[in-house]
C-alpha positions as CSV (number, residue, x, y, z in Angstrom):
1,M,15.2,7.9,-12.0
2,G,11.5,7.9,-13.4
3,H,9.0,6.5,-11.7
4,H,8.5,3.9,-15.0
5,Q,11.7,2.4,-13.8
6,H,9.8,1.0,-10.5
7,V,6.7,0.0,-12.7
8,H,6.7,-3.5,-13.9
9,E,5.6,-4.0,-17.3
10,H,2.7,-5.8,-16.3
11,D,1.2,-2.3,-14.7
12,K,1.5,-0.4,-17.4
13,G,-0.8,0.4,-20.2
14,L,-4.4,0.0,-21.9
15,R,-4.2,-4.2,-20.5
16,A,-3.5,-2.9,-17.0
17,N,-6.1,0.1,-16.9
18,L,-9.1,-2.4,-18.1
19,H,-8.2,-4.5,-15.7
20,R,-8.6,-1.8,-13.0
21,L,-11.6,-1.2,-14.4
22,R,-13.0,-4.2,-14.2
23,Q,-11.9,-4.7,-10.4
24,I,-13.5,-1.4,-9.6
25,R,-15.8,-2.4,-6.9
26,K,-13.0,-4.3,-5.2
27,F,-10.7,-0.6,-5.7
28,W,-13.2,1.3,-4.7
29,Q,-14.5,-0.1,-1.1
30,S,-12.3,-2.7,0.0
31,D,-12.9,-4.8,3.1
32,T,-9.1,-5.4,3.2
33,N,-8.2,-1.7,3.1
34,R,-10.6,-0.9,5.9
35,A,-9.2,-3.4,8.1
36,V,-5.8,-2.3,7.9
37,T,-6.2,1.0,8.7
38,T,-7.6,-0.3,11.7
39,L,-4.6,-2.3,12.2
40,V,-2.7,0.5,12.0
41,N,-4.7,2.5,14.2
42,V,-4.9,5.7,12.4
43,Q,-5.3,8.7,14.8
44,A,-6.9,12.3,14.2
45,G,-4.0,14.3,14.0
46,E,-1.7,11.9,12.5
47,T,0.4,12.7,9.0
48,V,-0.1,8.8,7.3
49,L,1.1,7.2,4.0
50,D,-0.9,5.1,1.4
51,I,1.4,3.4,-0.5
52,G,-0.6,2.2,-3.9
53,A,-3.6,4.3,-3.2
54,G,-5.6,3.4,-5.7
55,M,-8.9,4.5,-5.7
56,G,-8.5,5.1,-2.4
57,P,-10.3,2.9,-0.2
58,A,-8.1,3.2,2.9
59,T,-7.3,6.8,2.1
60,V,-10.8,8.0,2.9
61,V,-11.4,5.8,5.7
62,A,-8.1,7.6,7.7
63,A,-9.1,11.2,6.8
64,R,-12.2,10.9,8.2
65,K,-10.5,9.2,11.0
66,G,-9.0,12.7,11.4
67,A,-5.4,12.4,9.4
68,T,-3.9,14.2,7.2
69,V,-3.4,11.4,4.4
70,I,-0.7,11.3,1.2
71,A,-2.1,9.2,-1.0
72,V,0.7,7.9,-3.2
73,D,0.1,6.1,-6.8
74,P,2.0,5.7,-9.9
75,S,-0.9,5.3,-12.2
76,P,-2.2,8.6,-13.9
77,M,-5.7,6.6,-14.0
78,M,-6.1,5.6,-10.4
79,R,-4.6,9.3,-9.3
80,K,-7.5,10.5,-11.6
81,M,-10.0,8.4,-9.9
82,L,-9.5,9.1,-6.0
83,S,-9.1,12.8,-6.8
84,F,-12.5,12.8,-8.4
85,R,-13.3,10.9,-4.9
86,R,-11.9,13.3,-2.7
87,L,-14.2,16.1,-4.2
88,G,-17.0,14.2,-2.6
89,Q,-15.3,14.1,0.7
90,R,-15.9,16.2,4.0
91,A,-12.5,15.6,4.8
92,R,-10.8,16.4,1.5
93,K,-8.7,19.1,2.8
94,R,-6.7,16.2,4.5
95,I,-5.9,13.8,1.6
96,T,-3.2,15.1,-0.9
97,V,-3.3,12.7,-3.7
98,A,0.3,12.2,-5.0
99,D,2.7,10.7,-7.8
100,G,4.6,7.9,-6.7
101,V,6.2,4.8,-6.1
102,A,7.6,2.9,-2.9
103,E,11.1,3.4,-4.1
104,S,10.6,6.9,-4.2
105,L,7.7,8.1,-2.0
106,P,6.9,11.9,-2.1
107,A,7.5,12.7,1.6
108,A,9.6,14.0,4.0
109,D,12.5,12.3,6.3
110,S,10.8,11.6,9.5
111,T,7.2,13.2,9.0
112,I,5.1,10.3,8.8
113,D,3.1,8.5,11.9
114,A,1.6,5.6,9.8
115,A,2.1,3.6,6.4
116,W,0.9,1.1,4.9
117,T,0.3,-0.6,1.6
118,V,-2.3,-3.1,0.5
119,N,-2.1,-5.6,-2.6
120,A,1.3,-3.7,-3.7
121,I,4.0,-5.1,-2.7
122,H,4.1,-7.8,-5.5
123,H,3.9,-5.1,-7.8
124,W,7.5,-3.2,-6.4
125,V,10.3,-3.6,-8.9
126,D,13.3,-2.9,-6.1
127,L,12.2,-4.0,-2.2
128,E,15.5,-3.0,-0.9
129,A,15.0,0.5,-2.2
130,A,11.3,0.6,-0.9
131,F,12.7,-0.3,2.0
132,D,15.2,2.3,2.6
133,E,12.4,4.7,1.7
134,L,10.1,3.8,4.4
135,A,13.0,3.9,7.0
136,R,13.7,7.3,5.5
137,V,9.9,8.8,6.0
138,L,8.7,7.2,8.9
139,A,8.9,9.3,12.5
140,P,10.2,7.8,15.3
141,G,7.8,5.4,16.3
142,G,5.8,5.4,13.2
143,R,3.9,2.1,12.3
144,I,3.9,0.2,9.2
145,I,1.4,-2.3,7.9
146,L,2.6,-4.4,4.3
147,L,-0.4,-6.5,3.1
148,D,-0.6,-8.5,0.1
149,E,-3.3,-10.9,-0.2
150,D,-2.2,-14.4,-1.2
151,F,-3.6,-15.3,-4.3
152,T,-1.4,-18.3,-4.3
153,H,-2.9,-19.7,-1.5
154,P,-6.0,-22.2,-2.5
155,D,-8.2,-21.0,-0.2
156,H,-8.4,-17.4,-2.2
157,P,-11.4,-16.6,-3.7
158,L,-9.2,-15.7,-6.8
159,Y,-6.8,-18.4,-6.4
160,A,-8.0,-19.7,-10.3
161,T,-7.5,-16.5,-12.0
162,H,-3.9,-15.6,-10.4
163,S,-2.5,-18.9,-10.8
164,G,0.3,-19.5,-13.3
165,H,1.0,-15.3,-13.1
166,E,3.6,-15.7,-10.5
167,D,6.5,-15.3,-12.6
168,E,5.5,-11.6,-13.7
169,L,5.4,-10.4,-10.1
170,T,7.8,-9.7,-7.4
171,N,7.9,-12.4,-4.9
172,V,6.5,-11.7,-1.2
173,V,8.6,-13.4,1.5
174,V,7.0,-12.1,4.6
175,D,10.1,-13.1,7.2
176,E,12.8,-11.8,4.8
177,I,10.9,-8.3,4.2
178,A,10.6,-8.6,8.3
179,A,14.2,-9.0,8.6
180,S,15.2,-6.5,6.0
181,L,12.7,-4.1,7.9
182,T,14.3,-4.7,10.8
183,A,18.3,-4.0,10.0
184,R,16.7,-0.7,9.2
185,G,15.6,0.4,12.5
186,I,11.9,-0.8,11.6
187,E,11.4,-3.3,14.1
188,A,8.9,-6.1,11.8
189,T,7.5,-9.1,12.3
190,G,5.7,-11.4,9.2
191,E,3.2,-13.8,9.5
192,L,0.7,-15.7,6.8
193,T,-2.7,-15.4,8.3
194,T,-6.4,-14.2,7.4
195,M,-8.1,-11.0,7.0
196,A,-11.5,-9.2,6.2
197,G,-11.8,-13.6,5.6
198,V,-9.0,-13.4,2.6
199,P,-5.6,-15.4,3.1
200,V,-3.3,-12.6,3.4
201,K,0.7,-12.1,3.8
202,L,1.6,-9.4,6.3
203,I,4.2,-7.8,7.7
204,Q,3.9,-5.0,10.5
205,G,6.2,-2.9,12.7
206,A,7.1,0.2,14.2
207,K,10.2,2.5,13.8
208,T,12.5,2.1,16.7
209,L,15.3,4.8,15.9
């Protein structure tokens, strides 16, 4: 199955790339991504997975901490930007930029110590397939953080620009996601909270099997 079958129409083509360019400052350096790498507790020597890595704000932090990072993104533009950014990193040998989607992750079974995604779950087309993949690649004890900023919350600074576009993307219900992961051996909890000063939908857990 091709990657494009796992990508929303909303995320394809020139319009999507123009949106990414307009948001380049946030994609390049994000307080939310930094907070997630702290929350998932990236350790030196670990192999970690940044799903929907974009321009790599979390990837470069994790590599600096000594982890080997597989940075996955379905967008050729984003992968090119991150590959360029990688060249300027002292830890570039620990960063692999890979084509992929959550529903088909470029990692071997039980090899990932920690995985995260930031502002990508609402782009996932097949949540169940993505959860199967997370369960497959995580090593026993492997941690996950799945986070989406809650753009539908009135307190979010981008609430006005995102309002009315909910039907174009996948709905993120934290309790349902946590239950689906737990059923796959990833003991998870979901909550609506605040991170880096913005409302977020947060799911975190660890593989118990």
